[in-house]
C-alpha positions in Angstrom: 236.8 284.4 54.0 233.2 283.7 52.8 231.9 285.2 49.2 228.6 286.1 49.7 225.7 286.6 46.9 223.3 289.7 46.0 220.9 288.9 49.0 217.1 289.0 47.5 214.7 290.9 49.9 211.5 291.1 48.2 210.1 287.5 47.8 209.3 286.3 51.1 211.6 289.2 53.0 210.0 291.8 55.0 209.0 293.7 52.1 206.6 291.0 51.4 203.4 292.7 50.3 200.0 292.1 51.5 196.5 293.3 50.2 195.0 296.6 51.7 192.1 298.1 51.8 191.9 301.8 49.3 194.0 300.3 46.4 192.8 301.1 43.2 193.9 301.1 39.5 194.2 304.6 38.0 197.0 306.7 35.9 200.1 305.0 35.4 203.4 305.9 34.7 206.4 304.2 33.3 210.2 304.9 34.3 212.9 305.5 32.2 214.4 302.2 32.4 218.2 303.3 33.1 217.4 305.1 35.9 215.7 302.1 38.2 219.2 300.7 39.6 220.1 297.9 41.5 220.5 300.4 44.8 218.8 303.5 43.7 217.1 305.5 41.4 219.3 307.5 39.4 218.9 309.6 36.2 219.6 313.1 34.2 216.9 315.6 35.5 215.2 317.1 32.5 216.2 314.0 30.4 215.4 310.5 32.0 213.9 312.5 35.7 211.7 314.7 36.6 208.6 315.7 38.7 206.4 312.9 36.8 208.7 310.5 38.3 208.9 311.5 41.4 205.2 312.1 41.7 205.0 308.2 40.5 207.7 307.2 42.8 205.7 308.5 46.1 202.4 306.9 44.8 204.7 303.4 44.2 206.5 303.9 47.6 203.3 305.0 50.0 201.4 301.8 48.5 204.4 299.6 49.1 205.0 301.1 52.6 201.1 300.8 53.3 200.9 297.0 51.7 203.6 296.2 54.6 201.6 297.5 57.8 203.4 301.4 57.5 201.7 304.3 57.8 204.5 307.3 57.9 207.8 307.7 55.9 210.1 310.5 56.7 211.5 312.5 53.4 214.7 314.7 52.7 216.7 316.1 50.2 220.5 317.0 49.3 221.7 320.9 48.4 221.0 319.8 44.4 219.7 322.7 42.2 216.6 320.1 41.6 216.0 318.8 44.8 213.4 321.0 46.1 211.0 320.1 43.1 211.3 316.3 43.3 210.9 316.3 46.9 207.3 318.5 46.8 206.3 315.7 44.2 207.7 313.0 45.8 205.6 314.4 48.9 202.2 315.1 46.8 202.5 311.4 45.8 203.3 309.8 49.1 200.2 311.9 50.5 197.7 311.5 47.5 198.5 307.4 48.0 197.6 308.0 51.7 201.0 308.0 53.7 201.9 310.7 56.3 205.2 312.5 55.9 207.7 314.1 58.3 209.6 316.9 56.4 213.2 316.9 57.8 214.0 319.2 54.9 217.8 320.2 53.8 220.1 317.6 54.8 223.0 314.8 54.2 221.5 311.1 53.9 222.5 309.6 56.5 221.1 312.3 58.9 217.7 311.2 57.4 218.5 307.2 57.7 219.1 308.6 61.3 215.5 309.7 61.2 214.2 306.8 60.2 216.0 304.6 62.6 215.6 306.5 65.7 211.6 307.3 64.9 209.4 305.0 66.2 206.7 306.8 64.7 207.8 306.2 61.0 207.9 303.0 58.8 210.5 303.9 55.8 212.3 307.3 54.3 213.3 308.3 51.0 215.8 311.1 50.5 216.4 313.0 47.3 219.8 312.7 46.4 222.0 312.8 43.3 224.8 311.8 45.8 228.3 312.0 43.7 227.2 312.1 40.2 227.4 315.2 38.3 225.4 318.3 39.3 222.3 317.4 36.4 221.8 314.2 38.0 219.3 313.7 40.6 217.8 310.6 42.5 216.2 308.7 45.3 217.6 306.5 48.0 215.1 304.7 49.6 214.5 302.5 53.0 211.8 300.6 54.6 211.6 299.5 58.1 215.4 299.9 58.7 216.2 298.2 55.4 217.6 299.7 52.1 215.1 298.8 49.2 217.0 297.5 46.1 217.5 295.3 43.7 213.9 293.3 43.1 212.2 295.4 45.1 213.2 298.8 43.2 212.0 297.0 40.1 208.3 296.1 42.1 208.5 300.3 42.6 208.4 300.4 38.8 205.7 297.4 38.4 203.5 299.1 40.5 203.8 302.2 38.6 203.4 300.9 35.2 200.0 299.3 36.6 198.7 302.1 38.4 198.4 300.1 40.7 198.8 303.1 44.0 196.6 303.0 47.0 194.2 306.2 47.4 194.4 308.3 50.5 194.9 311.9 51.8 197.9 311.9 53.9 199.0 314.7 56.3 202.7 316.4 56.3 204.5 317.2 59.4 207.9 319.1 59.3 210.5 317.7 61.8 213.8 319.7 62.9 216.1 316.5 63.6 219.8 318.3 63.0 220.5 319.3 66.4 219.7 315.4 67.5 221.2 313.9 64.9 224.9 315.7 66.1 224.4 315.3 69.6 224.1 311.7 68.3 227.3 311.8 66.5 229.3 313.0 69.0 228.5 309.9 71.1 231.1 308.6 69.0 233.2 309.8 71.3 232.1 308.5 74.4 235.2 307.4 76.4 237.7 308.7 74.8 240.5 310.8 76.5 239.5 314.4 75.8 243.2 315.9 76.6 244.5 314.4 73.5 241.2 315.5 71.4 241.8 318.7 72.4 245.5 318.2 70.4 244.0 317.4 67.4 244.0 319.6 64.5 241.8 318.5 61.7 240.8 319.8 58.1 237.1 319.2 57.1 235.8 320.0 53.3 232.0 319.6 52.1 233.1 320.3 49.0 229.5 322.9 48.9 228.0 319.8 49.8 224.7 318.6 51.9 226.9 318.1 54.7 228.2 321.4 55.4 225.3 323.0 57.7 226.1 319.2 59.6 229.9 319.8 59.6 229.6 323.5 60.7 227.3 322.6 64.0 229.8 319.0 64.8 233.0 320.9 64.5 231.5 323.9 66.5 231.2 321.1 69.1 234.5 319.4 68.9 237.6 319.4 71.2 240.7 320.9 69.2 241.6 322.3 65.8 239.1 322.4 62.9 239.5 323.8 59.2 236.2 324.0 57.6 236.4 324.5 53.3 233.2 324.8 51.4 230.6 324.4 53.8 227.7 326.5 52.4 225.6 324.5 50.2 225.6 325.5 46.3 224.4 322.8 44.1 226.5 324.4 41.3 229.6 322.9 43.6 231.9 326.2 42.4 235.4 324.5 44.0 235.0 321.1 43.3 232.8 318.2 42.5 232.0 316.2 45.7 233.2 313.0 44.7 236.4 312.6 47.6 237.3 309.4 45.6 238.8 311.0 43.0 242.2 312.1 43.9 242.2 315.7 41.9 238.5 316.4 44.3 241.3 316.3 47.2 243.9 319.0 45.8 242.3 321.9 48.1 242.1 319.3 51.1 245.5 318.6 50.6 246.6 322.3 50.5 245.1 322.9 54.0 246.4 319.9 55.9 250.0 321.1 54.2 249.8 324.9 54.8 248.4 324.7 58.2 250.3 321.4 59.5 247.1 319.3 60.1 246.7 315.8 61.7 244.8 315.0 58.4 242.1 315.9 56.6 238.5 314.6 55.8 236.0 315.3 52.8 232.2 314.3 52.2 230.7 313.5 48.5 227.3 315.2 47.8 225.0 313.7 50.2 227.4 312.6 52.7 227.5 308.8 52.8 231.0 308.7 51.3 234.4 310.2 52.9 237.3 310.9 51.6 240.8 311.3 53.9 244.0 312.6 53.3 247.0 312.0 56.3 249.6 314.6 57.2 251.6 313.7 54.6 249.1 314.6 52.3 248.4 310.6 50.8 244.7 310.1 50.2 243.5 306.8 52.6 241.2 305.3 50.1 237.9 303.1 51.2 239.5 300.0 51.9 242.7 301.0 54.0 240.3 303.2 55.6 238.5 300.0 56.5 241.3 298.6 57.4 242.2 301.5 60.1 238.2 300.7 61.8 238.6 296.9 61.7 241.3 297.7 64.0 239.6 299.9 66.4 235.8 297.6 66.2 238.0 294.2 66.4 240.0 295.6 69.7 236.9 296.0 71.2 234.9 293.1 69.5 236.9 290.0 68.9 236.2 287.8 66.4 233.6 290.2 64.7 232.5 289.9 60.9 233.7 292.4 58.9 232.4 293.2 55.4 234.8 294.4 52.4 233.1 294.7 48.6 234.7 293.0 45.5 236.8 295.7 44.6 239.1 295.6 48.3 242.5 294.9 47.9 243.8 291.5 49.2 245.9 293.0 51.6 242.7 294.5 53.6 241.2 290.6 53.5 244.6 289.5 54.8 244.9 292.7 57.4 241.4 292.0 59.1 242.2 288.2 59.7 245.3 289.0 61.1 243.6 291.0 63.4 241.5 288.2 64.3 238.0 288.9 62.6 236.1 287.4 60.1 236.6 288.8 56.7 233.5 287.9 54.2 233.5 289.9 50.7 230.2 290.8 49.5 229.0 292.3 45.8 229.6 296.5 45.8 226.6 298.7 46.6 225.6 300.5 49.5 222.5 298.5 49.7 223.9 295.1 49.2 226.3 295.8 52.2 223.9 296.8 54.3 221.8 293.8 53.8 224.9 291.2 54.1 225.9 293.3 57.5 222.2 292.2 58.1 222.3 288.8 57.2 225.7 288.2 59.0 225.4 290.3 61.9 228.5 291.9 61.0 229.5 294.8 63.1 231.9 296.6 59.9 231.5 297.1 57.0 233.3 299.2 53.9 233.4 299.7 50.1 236.6 300.5 48.0 234.0 303.9 47.0 234.3 305.0 50.7 231.1 303.9 51.9 231.7 303.2 55.5 229.2 301.0 57.9 229.3 300.4 61.5 227.0 298.5 63.8 228.5 298.4 67.1 227.6 301.8 68.3 225.7 302.8 65.8 222.4 301.8 63.3 224.4 299.9 60.4 223.8 302.3 57.6 227.1 304.7 55.8 227.5 307.4 57.3 230.7 310.0 56.2 229.9 312.1 59.1 229.6 309.5 61.5 233.0 307.9 60.4 234.8 311.0 60.7 233.9 311.4 64.1 235.2 307.4 64.7 238.0 308.5 62.9 239.0 310.8 65.4 237.8 308.8 67.9 240.4 305.9 66.5 243.3 308.1 66.4 242.9 308.7 70.1 242.6 305.2 71.5 245.7 304.2 69.8 247.7 307.1 70.3 249.0 307.4 67.2 248.7 308.9 64.0 246.6 308.2 60.9 249.3 307.8 59.1 250.8 305.3 60.9 247.4 303.0 61.1 247.6 303.0 57.4 250.5 302.2 56.9 250.1 298.9 59.2 248.7 297.6 56.1 250.7 294.4 54.4 252.6 296.0 51.5 251.1 295.7 48.3 250.6 297.7 44.7 247.2 298.5 43.2 245.8 300.5 41.0 243.2 303.0 41.9 239.2 302.1 41.0 239.2 303.0 37.4 236.4 303.7 35.6 235.4 304.3 32.2 232.3 304.9 30.1 230.7 302.6 28.7 227.5 302.6 27.0 224.6 301.6 29.5 223.1 298.5 26.9 226.5 297.1 26.7 228.2 297.4 30.1 226.9 294.4 31.8 226.8 292.2 27.7 230.7 292.9 28.3 231.4 291.6 31.6 229.2 288.8 30.8 231.2 288.1 27.2 234.6 288.2 29.5 233.2 285.7 32.0 232.1 283.6 29.7 235.9 283.8 28.2 237.6 283.3 31.7 235.3 279.9 32.6 235.9 278.5 29.0 239.2 279.2 29.6 239.3 277.1 33.4 240.6 280.3 35.0 240.2 281.0 39.0 237.2 283.8 39.5 235.0 284.8 41.6 232.0 285.7 40.2 229.7 287.7 42.3 230.0 290.9 41.4 231.4 291.6 38.0 234.5 289.2 37.4 237.1 289.4 40.0 240.4 286.9 38.7 243.0 285.1 40.5 246.5 284.4 38.7 249.6 284.3 40.1 250.3 287.7 40.1 247.1 288.7 42.1 243.8 289.4 41.2 242.4 291.8 38.9 238.7 293.0 38.6 236.0 294.0 35.9 232.6 295.2 37.0 229.8 297.1 35.9 228.7 300.2 37.3 225.3 300.2 39.1 225.1 304.2 39.1 226.7 305.6 35.7 226.7 304.3 32.7 230.5 302.6 32.4 233.0 299.7 33.6 235.2 299.8 36.8 238.6 297.8 36.8 241.1 297.3 39.4 244.1 295.4 40.2 246.9 294.0 42.9 249.7 292.8 43.1 253.1 292.2 45.4 255.0 293.8 42.7 255.1 296.7 39.7 255.8 294.2 37.4 253.2 291.9 38.5 250.5 294.3 38.8 251.6 295.4 34.7 251.0 291.8 33.8 247.7 292.0 35.8 246.3 295.5 34.1 247.4 293.8 30.3 244.5 290.9 31.0 242.2 293.5 31.7 243.3 295.2 28.7 243.2 291.9 26.4 239.7 291.4 27.9 238.5 294.6 27.0 239.9 294.6 23.6 238.2 291.3 22.4 235.0 293.1 23.6 235.8 296.1 21.0 236.2 297.9 24.1 239.5 300.3 25.7 240.3 302.1 28.9 241.4 305.8 28.6 245.5 306.5 28.8 
């Protein structure tokens, strides 16, 4: 198993800047430092994020696109109450710096990615989305030339805005409906699958009132079998439950549906549908890294020896399962942009995160798309003529905590991880430090890392026994205590 560091995309890479005519110094803008994250831009609306930020981002990204030789970008937005206003400000900024904009309207983030990847006349894209964060949060996910804008490139956007080093121009706007084409492309994930078996499946779907709803309705109307839908109406107040399928409490409605209707399994989506939740027939959640192992079995059966990327939070049992299937497992830092970058670098055909982003690059575009993952889950179930529950149970047995996320002040979270790493290195511990610290011991492993999207630390541990797991968790608590921090009970 190889371990890859965070990729640096800006200097010397495809985003390298060139001089462009029409650039001029003018008004400038400073983003709140907390919103320029590692792999997207995200803040609290009315506090750290507002219309001025959307406009300045548009000016800065337009400048970046023009300096890289592009002229047209696609823009979409999710169902949050603040998204239409931020989208309008973003478009104003893009056109004011001479970029033509293709507006695809309300939809999930992967629909925006699809619009960018499938249209030869666009060179980049921006989705206005708060993803799975609380309802008063929002932000932007950005792609340029098919690659995620993250890390140093996001910081460069901040520098361009602070300097007011914006291009000028008068961009044009067009509206383009891509929903039907996107649904049609999703259905291609079932090519070659036995239609009779498909027709026997009974599946539950939960959009959580997020942006997946309209696509989910169109998709399931075209699918064979029996489909039961929950909360497909887009409502940025999220009146039924918060759209984060990595929190088991948010799966309760889906679990109840699967049980009441005796369904084969259920799927759920986060607010912008780039993360998937799965519940099997007995009602058990199948977490992101376990789901990756299921998909690895499918991909590796058709592409022997392929590279599969998993993040630093994934269970060792998942890496072991990928290797046992004949695949090449690679550990990478967490973060949807980072996983996509590592996949490009390694030629991986599949990638996944414990946070339930799944990336297919065999018959798809390599970006994270929970709706496509749902289609591929259906295809996998049919191809192996078995249940999702049975596929999950093929994982080597182990005991693990879920990913435990707990609040730590923004200015403290990275420093605390640095302190822990320094102590562990001084003690000669066996660690991987590509993203936080992953510590290997005789009992298994534990991880402590800083979230790149929230003011929080995350922790996880895995062992062969409950007793070993308890000892690993005690090590995490000891290190946190030395930092003056603690996990909630």
